[in-house]
C-alpha positions, 0 to 999 in steps of 0.5 A: 884087645879086641880085633875086628873086621867086618862081622867078625872079631878076634881077641888077640893077647900078646905078652911080651916077655923079654925076647920072646911073647906069648901069642894068643888068638880067640883064646887059642895060644899060637906062641909056638907057631909065630916066629914074628908078629907086628901091632899096627894101631891107629887111633880111630881105627881097629888094630891090626896084627900080622902074625908070621909063621915059623917055616918050621911049623908044617901045619896050623889052623886057624879059624877066621882070619879078618883084620888077623893077617897071616904074613908072608915075607915081602918080595924084596925085588920092588924094593931093590929095584926101586933102591938101586935106580936111586944109585948115582953111577958116578958116586958108587964107582967113586966110592968103590974105587976108595975102599981100601979091601980092594986087592988086585984079584980078579973082579975086584971091582964088581965085589967092591961095588957090591960090598959098597951097594950092601953097606949103603942099603944097610944105612952105612954112608960116609959123609965126606968133609969139606976141605 
């Protein structure tokens, strides 16, 4: 596949091998320095490949980045703020008080609320059945 952007084109080859992948850009093997990748290709548009570098890699050279993006972990702050602003305080309190891990220890309610928020953030919602 050829990734283009502006006047620069980069030949990208990704071979998935089970839980690993061989990745090369312009013939340069980057498999040892890439921790993760995302490929986005919408019909009628050039593909975009986001390469996330391994944190253990201290030196890497790339020549040109057009449409090949070196990924940086996103800032979780805005997503966390949006999630928390959508929480109904009454529902959170009710769910926290119904948790089986309340044990009477100091700060149990705070711990229960944080645990409940973490479960909701992971998509674990318990739907109450109508009587």
